[in-house]
C-alpha positions as CSV (number, residue, x, y, z in Angstrom):
1,M,0.0,0.0,0.0
2,K,1.2,3.5,-0.7
3,T,2.4,5.6,2.1
4,F,1.9,9.2,3.1
5,L,3.4,11.2,6.0
6,I,1.8,14.2,7.5
7,L,3.8,16.4,9.9
8,L,1.7,17.9,12.7
9,A,2.4,21.1,14.6
10,L,5.3,21.1,17.0
11,L,4.0,20.6,20.5
12,P,5.5,22.0,23.7
13,L,6.4,19.9,26.7
14,L,6.8,21.1,30.3
15,A,10.1,22.7,30.8
16,Y,12.5,21.6,33.5
17,G,11.8,23.5,36.6
18,Q,14.5,26.1,37.1
19,D,14.8,29.6,38.4
20,T,15.5,31.8,35.4
21,T,15.4,35.0,37.4
22,A,19.0,34.5,38.6
23,V,21.7,35.6,36.1
24,A,24.0,32.7,35.3
25,P,27.2,32.8,33.2
26,V,25.7,30.0,30.9
27,D,22.0,29.2,30.8
28,T,21.8,25.5,30.4
29,T,18.0,25.4,30.9
30,I,16.1,23.4,28.3
31,Y,13.0,25.5,27.4
32,S,9.7,24.5,26.0
33,F,8.7,28.1,25.4
34,A,10.7,31.2,24.4
35,D,10.3,34.6,22.9
36,E,11.2,33.1,19.6
37,V,11.0,29.3,19.2
38,A,13.6,27.3,17.3
39,R,13.0,27.3,13.5
40,F,14.0,24.8,10.8
41,P,16.3,26.7,8.3
42,S,14.5,27.8,5.2
43,P,14.2,30.8,2.8
44,C,11.5,32.1,5.1
45,E,14.2,33.8,7.1
46,R,14.6,36.3,4.3
47,Y,11.0,37.5,4.6
48,D,10.3,40.8,6.3
49,T,7.6,39.5,8.6
50,T,7.1,38.4,12.2
51,A,8.9,35.5,13.9
52,A,5.6,33.6,14.2
53,A,5.0,33.9,10.5
54,K,8.6,32.8,9.7
55,W,8.1,29.8,12.0
56,Q,4.8,28.9,10.2
57,C,6.5,29.2,6.8
58,A,9.5,27.1,8.0
59,Q,7.1,24.3,8.9
60,N,6.5,23.6,5.2
61,Y,10.2,23.0,4.6
62,L,10.4,20.8,7.8
63,L,7.5,18.8,6.4
64,E,9.3,18.3,3.1
65,Y,12.5,17.2,4.9
66,I,10.7,14.7,7.1
67,Y,8.6,13.4,4.3
68,Q,11.6,12.6,2.2
69,R,13.4,10.7,5.0
70,A,10.8,9.1,7.3
71,L,10.1,6.2,5.0
72,Y,7.1,3.9,5.7
73,P,8.7,0.7,7.1
74,A,7.9,-2.6,5.2
75,E,7.0,-4.2,8.5
76,A,4.3,-1.6,9.2
77,R,2.9,-1.9,5.6
78,E,2.7,-5.6,5.8
79,Q,0.9,-5.5,9.1
80,G,-1.3,-2.6,8.2
81,I,0.0,-0.5,11.0
82,S,-0.5,3.3,10.9
83,G,-0.6,6.1,13.4
84,T,1.4,8.9,14.9
85,A,5.0,8.5,16.1
86,V,6.3,11.2,18.3
87,V,10.0,12.1,18.6
88,A,11.7,14.9,20.6
89,F,15.1,16.6,20.4
90,I,17.0,19.5,21.7
91,V,18.0,22.5,19.5
92,E,21.1,23.8,21.1
93,R,22.2,27.4,21.3
94,N,24.4,26.9,18.3
95,G,21.6,25.4,16.2
96,L,22.8,21.8,16.4
97,I,20.4,18.9,17.2
98,N,21.0,16.9,20.3
99,R,19.4,14.1,22.3
100,P,16.8,12.7,19.8
101,E,14.5,10.2,21.3
102,I,11.2,8.4,20.6
103,L,8.3,9.5,22.9
104,R,5.6,7.4,21.2
105,D,5.9,4.4,18.8
106,P,2.8,3.0,17.1
107,G,4.8,-0.1,16.3
108,G,6.0,-1.7,13.1
109,G,9.2,0.4,13.0
110,L,7.2,3.7,12.6
111,G,8.9,5.3,15.6
112,L,12.4,4.3,14.4
113,S,11.6,5.7,11.0
114,A,10.6,9.0,12.4
115,L,13.7,9.0,14.7
116,R,16.0,8.4,11.7
117,S,14.8,11.6,10.0
118,V,15.7,13.6,13.1
119,I,19.1,11.9,13.4
120,G,19.8,13.0,9.9
121,M,19.3,16.6,11.0
122,Q,22.2,16.2,13.4
123,R,24.6,16.1,10.6
124,E,22.8,17.9,7.8
125,V,20.8,20.8,9.3
126,L,21.7,23.8,11.4
127,W,18.6,25.2,13.0
128,R,17.9,28.8,14.0
129,P,18.0,28.5,17.8
130,A,15.3,29.8,20.1
131,F,15.8,33.2,21.7
132,K,14.8,34.3,25.2
133,D,15.5,37.8,26.5
134,G,17.6,38.5,23.4
135,A,19.9,35.5,23.9
136,P,19.9,32.1,22.2
137,V,18.7,29.3,24.5
138,R,18.3,25.5,24.4
139,Y,14.9,24.5,23.2
140,R,13.1,21.2,23.2
141,V,11.1,20.3,20.1
142,V,8.4,17.6,20.2
143,L,7.7,16.4,16.7
144,P,4.6,14.2,15.9
145,V,4.8,12.4,12.5
146,R,1.7,10.7,11.3
147,F,1.9,7.6,9.1
148,R,-1.1,6.8,7.0
149,L,-1.7,3.9,4.6
150,E,-3.6,4.3,1.4
151,E,-4.3,2.0,-1.5
152,P,-1.4,2.3,-4.0
153,K,-1.7,3.4,-7.6
154,P,-0.5,0.8,-10.2
155,Y,2.2,3.1,-11.4
156,V,5.0,5.5,-10.4
157,I,6.2,8.6,-12.1
158,I,9.9,8.5,-13.3
159,D,11.2,11.5,-15.1
160,R,7.7,12.4,-16.2
161,D,7.1,8.9,-17.6
162,T,4.3,6.9,-16.1
163,V,5.9,3.5,-15.4
164,Y,3.5,0.8,-14.2
165,T,4.5,-1.4,-11.3
166,E,1.3,-3.5,-11.4
167,L,1.0,-5.4,-14.6
168,T,-1.4,-8.0,-16.0
169,K,1.4,-9.0,-18.5
170,G,5.1,-8.2,-18.2
171,A,7.4,-7.0,-20.9
172,T,8.8,-9.7,-23.1
173,F,12.1,-9.8,-25.0
174,T,11.6,-11.4,-28.4
175,G,15.2,-11.2,-29.8
176,N,17.7,-14.0,-29.7
177,D,14.8,-16.6,-29.1
178,G,13.9,-14.7,-26.0
179,N,17.4,-15.1,-24.4
180,L,18.1,-11.6,-23.2
181,A,21.2,-12.5,-21.2
182,G,22.7,-14.2,-24.2
183,Y,21.8,-11.2,-26.4
184,L,23.4,-8.7,-24.1
185,N,26.5,-10.9,-23.7
186,E,26.9,-10.9,-27.5
187,K,26.4,-7.1,-27.7
188,I,28.5,-6.0,-24.8
189,T,32.1,-5.3,-25.6
190,Y,35.1,-4.2,-23.5
191,P,35.9,-0.5,-24.0
192,D,38.7,0.4,-26.3
193,I,41.1,1.4,-23.5
194,D,44.3,0.1,-22.2
195,Q,43.7,-3.1,-20.3
196,D,46.8,-2.9,-18.1
197,S,44.5,-2.2,-15.1
198,C,42.6,-5.5,-15.8
199,A,39.4,-3.6,-14.8
200,T,36.7,-6.3,-14.0
201,G,33.3,-5.8,-12.5
202,Q,29.5,-5.7,-12.7
203,M,26.8,-3.2,-13.4
204,D,23.1,-3.3,-12.8
205,M,20.8,-1.3,-15.1
206,Q,17.1,-0.6,-14.9
207,L,15.5,-0.2,-18.4
208,I,12.2,1.4,-19.2
209,I,10.3,-0.4,-21.9
210,Q,7.9,2.0,-23.6
211,P,4.6,0.9,-25.2
212,N,6.2,1.4,-28.6
213,G,9.1,-0.8,-27.8
214,L,11.6,2.0,-27.3
215,V,14.2,1.2,-24.6
216,A,15.4,3.9,-22.2
217,V,17.9,3.7,-19.3
218,N,16.5,4.8,-15.9
219,D,19.3,3.9,-13.5
220,I,22.8,2.4,-13.5
221,I,24.7,1.0,-10.6
222,D,28.5,0.6,-11.2
223,Y,29.5,-1.7,-8.4
224,N,33.2,-1.5,-9.2
225,D,33.5,2.2,-10.2
226,L,34.5,1.1,-13.8
227,G,33.7,4.5,-15.1
228,V,32.1,6.3,-18.1
229,A,33.6,4.2,-20.9
230,F,32.1,1.0,-19.4
231,T,28.8,2.7,-18.7
232,A,28.6,3.9,-22.3
233,K,29.1,0.3,-23.6
234,A,26.3,-1.0,-21.3
235,I,23.9,1.7,-22.4
236,D,24.6,1.0,-26.1
237,A,24.0,-2.7,-25.6
238,A,20.8,-2.1,-23.7
239,T,19.2,0.6,-25.9
240,G,20.2,-1.4,-29.0
241,S,17.5,-3.9,-28.1
242,F,14.9,-1.4,-29.4
243,G,12.3,-3.2,-31.5
244,K,12.9,-6.5,-29.8
245,W,10.4,-6.1,-27.1
246,I,6.7,-6.7,-26.6
247,A,5.6,-4.0,-24.2
248,A,3.9,-4.8,-20.8
249,E,0.2,-4.6,-20.4
250,Y,-2.2,-3.3,-17.8
251,E,-5.9,-4.1,-18.1
252,G,-5.6,-4.8,-21.8
253,R,-3.5,-1.8,-22.9
254,K,0.2,-1.5,-23.5
255,V,2.1,0.5,-20.8
256,A,5.6,1.5,-19.9
257,S,7.4,-0.8,-17.4
258,A,10.7,-1.3,-15.7
259,Y,13.1,-4.2,-16.5
260,D,16.3,-4.9,-14.6
261,V,19.4,-6.3,-16.4
262,S,23.0,-7.0,-15.3
263,F,26.3,-6.7,-17.1
264,T,29.7,-8.2,-16.4
265,F,32.9,-6.8,-17.8
266,A,36.0,-8.9,-18.1
267,P,39.2,-7.9,-19.9
268,T,40.4,-10.0,-22.9
269,D,44.1,-9.4,-22.4
270,P,45.9,-12.7,-21.7
271,G,47.8,-11.1,-18.9
272,C,44.5,-10.4,-17.1
273,Q,43.0,-13.9,-17.3
274,Y,44.3,-14.9,-13.8
275,L,42.2,-12.0,-12.4
276,V,39.1,-13.1,-14.4
277,Q,39.5,-16.6,-13.0
278,D,39.8,-15.2,-9.5
279,Y,36.8,-13.0,-9.9
280,N,34.7,-15.9,-11.2
281,T,35.8,-18.0,-8.2
282,A,34.9,-15.1,-5.9
283,L,31.4,-14.9,-7.4
284,A,30.8,-18.6,-6.8
285,T,32.2,-18.4,-3.3
286,M,29.9,-15.5,-2.5
287,Q,26.9,-17.5,-3.8
288,E,27.8,-20.3,-1.4
289,A,28.2,-17.9,1.4
290,Q,24.8,-16.4,0.9
291,L,23.2,-19.8,1.3
292,L,25.2,-20.5,4.5
293,V,24.3,-17.2,6.3
294,R,20.6,-17.9,6.0
295,D,21.0,-20.6,8.7
296,S,22.3,-19.4,12.1
297,S,24.1,-22.7,12.5
298,S,26.3,-22.0,9.5
299,L,26.5,-18.2,9.9
300,T,30.1,-18.2,11.0
301,A,31.2,-20.4,8.0
302,G,29.2,-18.2,5.6
303,L,30.8,-15.0,7.0
304,A,34.2,-16.5,6.7
305,K,33.6,-17.1,3.0
306,M,32.4,-13.6,2.6
307,D,35.5,-12.3,4.4
308,S,37.7,-14.2,2.0
309,V,35.9,-12.8,-1.1
310,V,36.1,-9.2,0.3
311,E,39.7,-9.6,1.1
312,S,40.4,-10.6,-2.5
313,F,38.3,-7.8,-4.0
314,P,38.1,-5.1,-1.3
315,R,36.8,-2.4,-3.8
316,D,33.9,-4.5,-5.1
317,G,30.7,-2.7,-4.1
318,R,28.4,-5.7,-4.6
319,F,30.5,-7.9,-2.3
320,R,30.6,-5.1,0.3
321,I,26.8,-4.8,0.2
322,L,26.2,-8.5,0.6
323,R,28.5,-8.8,3.6
324,G,27.4,-5.5,5.0
325,Q,23.7,-6.5,4.9
326,T,24.5,-9.8,6.6
327,L,26.4,-8.1,9.3
328,L,23.6,-5.6,9.8
329,D,21.0,-8.4,10.0
330,N,23.1,-9.9,12.8
331,N,23.5,-6.7,14.7
332,R,27.2,-6.3,14.0
333,L,26.8,-2.6,13.4
334,A,30.3,-1.3,13.4
335,E,31.4,-3.8,10.8
336,A,28.3,-3.2,8.7
337,C,28.9,0.5,8.8
338,Q,32.4,0.0,7.2
339,D,31.1,-2.2,4.4
340,L,28.0,-0.2,3.6
341,T,29.7,3.2,3.8
342,L,32.4,2.0,1.4
343,A,29.8,0.5,-0.9
344,R,28.1,3.9,-1.1
345,E,31.4,5.5,-1.9
346,I,32.2,3.0,-4.7
347,A,28.8,2.4,-6.3
348,L,27.0,5.7,-5.3
349,I,24.0,3.8,-3.9
350,D,21.7,5.5,-1.5
351,W,19.8,2.4,-0.3
352,Y,21.2,2.6,3.2
353,D,21.2,6.4,3.7
354,S,18.4,6.2,6.3
355,V,20.3,3.7,8.5
356,L,23.9,4.7,8.2
357,P,23.5,7.6,10.7
358,L,22.2,5.0,13.2
359,I,24.7,2.2,12.7
360,C,27.7,4.5,12.2
361,R,26.7,7.0,14.9
362,P,29.7,7.9,17.1
363,E,29.4,8.4,20.8
364,E,28.3,11.9,21.4
365,D,29.6,14.1,24.2
366,E,26.9,15.0,26.7
367,E,26.6,18.7,27.3
């Protein structure tokens, strides 16, 4: 089911009891009220208007920020869980976020999803602090985030194209007797570059098959940072399949749909064949490891195989993702952080952006 997030108004909580009449060198009070409350940074600050109006305007930008990051958890969708998660945090005098916490969790991971969006602000956003008596003060923000489920539409919009995700008949490749992998293997060629580096690796590509059979490329993941020359070869091979597709159908009419393909590049230079053999061995070993880690009794053996593969090819993004996800599933967060962070650097994936701040979070100094 499709998900929507609605950000409610910021709600105050009772402030810590403290005598503010005495003048102190540093006011460490955490306020729930102020002459000017803390505001999410936005273009609203440029407007010549009241502080209250700027705050109201800034709420729209805060909503957009939260909406983009507080994803609806799969667990909650599958269980039909909706509701309002409430998180709180402190906006410090310097505008940084501190002490995020979940105050209310409807279940299904909704509370954690809302918390992740706030944790992201710790590293990405500098708030305008609250002011009291003309000086910046610490301010506690309480943020309710409502999660609501609705029936999904059968399509998504990708670069202005309506791409159907619900199909009555999928797209069919008709060339090469229907063998798409064989067709792409024939068409793909190693770039005309020096092979002394023995560059070897994989790419994933998502194609959009249009109703008229036109083939467009929507997304490319270069797991080994092979570069532009290799990407161009992959695009040429994929888009060259134009006219060899029967478009997908939805309720009797042809529609655009997505289709995922993979490419493997291996150098042809004889001096690189040892590396190609090692890479094929690594692929087979990783497949064995994936089967082993599914069972807790063989987890250690599976991880050992993954370790040997990553040791052989430390800059392979796919291998890093597979091991990192396994480590994450088994709560080995520090190790998972290293793998998934490096995978993001190599392959430019953003799949784990919402969890990296959690699993890579350093110990913070308490003020």
